N, C-alpha and C positions, 0 to 999 in steps of 0.2 A: 502495499500498499504506499511508501514511503517515495517510491519511486513516480508514482503516479502526481506527487504532491509537488515531487521534482520538478517534472515535465512542466506542470500548468505552473510554476514558480519562473523557470527558465522562458515560457511563451508571455507570462504577464508581464516581464523584464522588457520583455521586445515590443510590449505594446498589445497583444493578442489576445483575446477573451478566453479563445480557445486554444488548443495545439491542432495544426492545421495538417492534414497525411500529407506527405509525397504527392507530386503531382510530376507522372514522367513524363511530360512532354518539357519540363524544365532539364530535363540531367542533361549533363554536356557529356558530348562522347570524350573519353580519357581522363573523365573527374573521377575516378575510383581511388575512396579516401578507407585506409585502416584503422580501426580504433582500436588502440590496443587498450585497455584498461581493466582493471581487477576487480573493482565498484561495480556492479550492475546496476544502480542509481544510477553515478554518472555516467557508466557507455550509454546507458538506454538514453539519456536525454542528450548525451553532445549524438549519438546517431540521430535522432529526430530531429535536431539540430538543424545540423549539415542537410540530410534531406531533406528540409525544412526551404533548405538553399538551392535544393536540385541537383546537391551531389547525390553519385551511387555509394552506399558504404555499406562495410563490411566492418565484424568486429571481431574481436578475439580477447579470452577472458586471462591469456596470461602469455609467456616469451613462446614458448612450443608452437601453440596456437597463430599466432603471427607470423610466424617463420614460417606454417605450412598455407598461413589463407597466402603470404605474400608470396608463395610460389606458386600454387594457381594459377593465380592474376595478379601482377605487378600494378600495385596502387599508385597513383599521382602523386598522393601524401600519407606520410600515419603519424598519425595525431598518440603519443606514447607515453602513458606513465609510466615512469620511474621505476619503480618499485612492484615490479611483477611476482605474481609465482612461478617455479620450474625451471625458468631462465629471465635474469634480469633484463631491466630495461637496454643499458650500456650493454648489454651482449647481444640483446636482438638488434639493435644499432650499429654495436661492430658489423654482425652476420648481413645488415641491410647494405651498409656502406661496401662491400665484400665483392655482394654480387650485384649492386647499383651505381657503386660507386655514388656520387652526389645528386645525379638523374631525378632519386628519389628524397624529397626533402620530408624532414623531420620537426613535429613540432613538439615538443614537451610539455607536457600538462603535471606536474607533482607538487605535495605540499613537503617534500625532502627538505631540510635545511640546506643540503649544499648543492640541490638540484641545478642551481644557477650557473655553478662551475662545472657539473658533470652534463651540460646541455650544453654547452661551450668545448668543452673535451671532444662531445660526438658531434659537432657542428651542425649542430641543430638550427634551422631556420627562424624557431622564434623559442622563446620558454616563457610559460604564463603558470604561476602558484595559485595552488590550491587554498580556499574556494577561486573560482578566478570568473572573471564580467564574461556575458556570454556575448554581447559585440564585440570583447578582445578578442575569443576565442574564434569566432569568424573572421574578422582582421587577419589575425596571424595566419589562417587560414589560406586566404586570399595572398597574401605577402608570399607566404611560404611557395603555391602553387605558380607565382609569378618568380620564385630565385630558380625555377626547374631549369634545369641546362638540359635542351634539347640537344646536344652535339654528341652529349653521354648517354642520348635515348638510341641505342640499336637494340637491332635485333641477339646481336652476339650477347648483350649484357644479360639479355632476359631470358635465357636460356642456360646461366651458366647455373655451378651447383652452390649451396647454401650450405656453408660451413660452419658448424655447430662444434663448439671445443674439440676442435683438431677434427672432427668427422667429417667427412662431406658427404 
């Protein structure tokens, strides 16, 4: 029940009376966003907010699931929490960088005290501290997508294996 109030709160902050359902006609090609967040309430709010903006969104609750999702379909951007079960956010970022270089920007969203330094260390396009402002998240996503490097957007990179702990 808590996730419903989070969703309504998020939409009220944006001036909407009720959450809108995603409009498939607004979805932009190549705008797949991977949201990696272990808190189900935050994960759902971020997913619905991004879908409401016309993005296609896939979600993962832990680092291993995130890499599985990225292997299935390369995201245009990743919204990444750093404190994750099974495989931490920094390890996820390293695996994404090994596979896609800078072609997939990362927006870090974390409550960790050391998160700004960690975000800088992984080359994140943006960092937001939890709790975050909804409009700041959307602005960070837009900036991150603008920072995408098409020159690194090659088919060869999309087929490379994702290294996990030395295993391929």
